[in-house]
Phi, psi and omega in degrees: 000144183250154177305143181067011177275140176283141179217178177245143176247118178261128177235131180238118181258118180219186177252152179295341181264357179293137182237151168238113190058245181245015181246152175301133183301321181297323178293317180300319181292317181295316178295324177294320178298318179295318180292336176278356179076024179288155186302321179176166178216143178230135175255122180252131180262125177278148178268346178196145176177173173209159180238210184299333180288345183067007176279128183271133176244139182213161179256022177299144185304323183276359177231054184295126179214138177280349181273110181229152178288141176234148172234126174258123183242131180226130177240126179196185179282147185299326181292345175266326184284326183298311177294329177297316178300317177299324181291320186270347180307318178298334178301317183287325177295318179288326181294326177066022181245168177288149179199167175218133179235128178236155178219123178218164181279143177219165178244129177281120179268319178216144175206120177222127179282147179273173177279134176274129181239000000 
């Protein structure tokens, strides 16, 4: 991706406890993104949140819970993200949990690849 180039930002909102078969759903999605050759993926852990159930999850010490909100963010060109989305849709159907997926346009301001070691 080049500076000032238009790209798409894919955001996937799930829970840290969501599974696909016996693996964490977020790991399955990140490995799938890598196998699709997407530019990169980042998993962000929320410190507090709620979804459609309206149950609030937080990481406060007196409310220890392993269930935390996660956001998986991937930025790439739309022609790469569309087939990726088609590929991962069955993951969410099998997981059987609540989720939210958004896709919006973004502008790349800077992009430099790192050294592979």
